[in-house]
C-alpha positions in Angstrom: 69.3 154.3 165.5 72.5 154.6 167.6 76.0 154.0 166.3 78.5 152.7 169.0 81.9 153.1 166.8 82.6 154.9 163.6 83.9 153.5 160.4 87.4 154.0 161.9 86.6 151.9 165.0 86.9 154.7 167.6 84.0 155.4 170.1 81.4 157.6 169.1 77.8 158.6 170.5 76.6 159.1 166.9 77.8 158.7 163.3 81.3 159.5 162.8 82.8 162.9 162.9 85.5 164.5 160.8 87.0 162.8 157.7 86.0 159.3 157.5 86.1 156.9 154.6 86.3 159.3 151.6 83.7 161.7 153.1 83.8 164.7 155.6 81.2 165.0 158.2 79.5 167.9 159.9 77.4 167.6 162.9 74.7 170.1 164.2 72.2 169.6 167.0 69.5 168.5 164.7 71.4 166.8 161.8 74.7 165.0 160.8 75.8 165.0 157.2 78.6 163.5 155.2 79.8 165.4 152.0 82.3 164.7 149.4 83.0 166.5 146.2 84.8 166.4 142.9 86.1 169.1 140.6 86.9 169.2 136.9 90.3 171.1 136.5 89.9 174.4 134.6 90.6 174.2 130.8 90.1 170.3 130.6 88.9 169.3 127.3 87.6 165.7 127.2 88.9 163.6 124.4 86.1 162.1 122.2 87.0 158.5 123.1 87.3 158.8 126.9 85.4 156.4 128.9 86.2 157.8 132.4 85.5 161.1 134.2 88.5 163.3 134.8 87.0 164.6 138.1 89.4 164.9 140.9 88.2 164.4 144.6 88.0 167.4 146.9 89.3 166.9 150.5 86.9 168.5 152.8 85.8 171.4 150.8 89.3 172.3 149.6 89.1 172.9 145.7 92.7 173.7 144.5 91.4 176.0 141.7 88.3 177.7 140.2 86.4 175.0 138.4 83.2 173.0 138.0 82.3 171.3 141.2 79.9 168.3 142.2 79.1 168.1 145.8 77.2 165.0 147.3 75.7 165.4 150.7 74.6 162.3 152.6 71.8 162.8 155.3 73.5 160.4 157.8 71.6 160.9 161.1 68.8 160.9 162.0 67.2 158.7 159.7 64.1 160.8 159.6 66.3 163.6 157.8 65.1 162.1 154.6 61.6 163.6 155.4 63.1 167.1 156.4 62.3 169.9 154.2 65.6 171.3 153.2 66.8 174.1 150.9 70.3 174.9 149.5 72.1 178.3 149.2 75.5 178.7 147.9 77.2 181.9 148.8 80.6 183.5 148.3 82.3 185.4 151.3 83.3 188.8 150.0 85.1 191.8 152.0 83.5 195.1 151.8 84.8 198.0 153.8 86.6 195.6 156.1 83.3 193.7 156.6 82.6 190.1 155.5 79.4 189.7 153.5 77.8 186.7 151.8 77.0 187.1 148.0 74.6 184.6 147.0 75.5 182.5 143.9 72.6 180.0 143.7 69.8 178.6 145.5 67.4 175.5 145.5 64.0 175.6 147.0 62.9 173.4 150.1 62.2 169.9 149.4 62.5 166.4 150.9 65.1 164.0 149.9 63.8 160.4 150.3 67.1 158.8 149.0 69.0 160.5 151.7 71.4 161.9 149.1 71.6 165.6 147.9 73.8 166.4 144.8 74.6 169.8 143.5 76.7 170.8 140.6 78.0 174.5 140.1 80.9 176.4 138.8 83.0 178.2 141.2 84.8 180.8 139.0 86.9 182.8 141.5 89.2 181.7 144.2 87.9 182.5 147.7 85.9 181.2 150.4 82.2 179.9 149.8 79.6 178.3 152.0 76.9 175.7 150.9 74.1 176.2 153.3 71.4 173.5 154.2 68.5 175.1 155.8 65.0 174.1 156.9 63.0 172.3 159.4 63.0 169.0 160.9 60.0 166.7 161.6 59.5 168.5 165.1 59.7 172.1 163.3 63.0 173.0 164.8 65.2 175.1 162.6 68.2 173.4 160.7 71.2 175.0 159.3 74.4 173.3 158.3 77.3 175.1 156.8 79.4 173.3 154.2 82.5 175.2 153.8 84.3 175.4 150.3 87.6 176.8 150.0 88.7 177.5 146.2 92.5 178.2 145.6 95.6 177.1 147.7 97.6 179.4 149.7 101.0 179.1 150.8 100.3 176.8 153.9 98.6 174.3 151.6 101.6 174.2 149.3 103.9 173.7 152.1 101.8 170.7 153.4 101.7 169.1 150.1 105.4 169.6 149.5 106.5 168.3 152.9 103.5 165.8 153.7 105.6 162.7 154.0 107.7 164.5 156.9 104.7 165.9 158.8 103.2 164.3 161.7 99.9 162.6 161.1 96.8 163.8 163.2 
């Protein structure tokens, strides 16, 4: 399947790249995914009579504070990705003796995703940098690794951008 334009109308050789229509995309040599996420603000207590979820959208992996997070990954291209055996691994990046290391938080075994959608819910209890890995093999037995970055907590640049967003040039 070949896509000539993205959902934003710009020319693309494959499915859209970057931020498109509420989801962010990541492209590797063997797989293109779209991902979106939602978080539940820390300390939120749901009233008994509520009908709606208080989950707040995450913008391309930026989670403002430690919280419960729901990630949805769409296997966009190729269509055969639904038959790939893919595992998931969530790690937190920590610095030990001036070296970055990965501390594994959770993992899910390899499996196919016939619906084309992978969902994962987890709690990120500390601010910092995380990576959700999708790893496995495609139908030609080539290795696949996609890194979905998650940044928990805002730094001063994020606060500045939010405060002055109406005055900043749009990309």
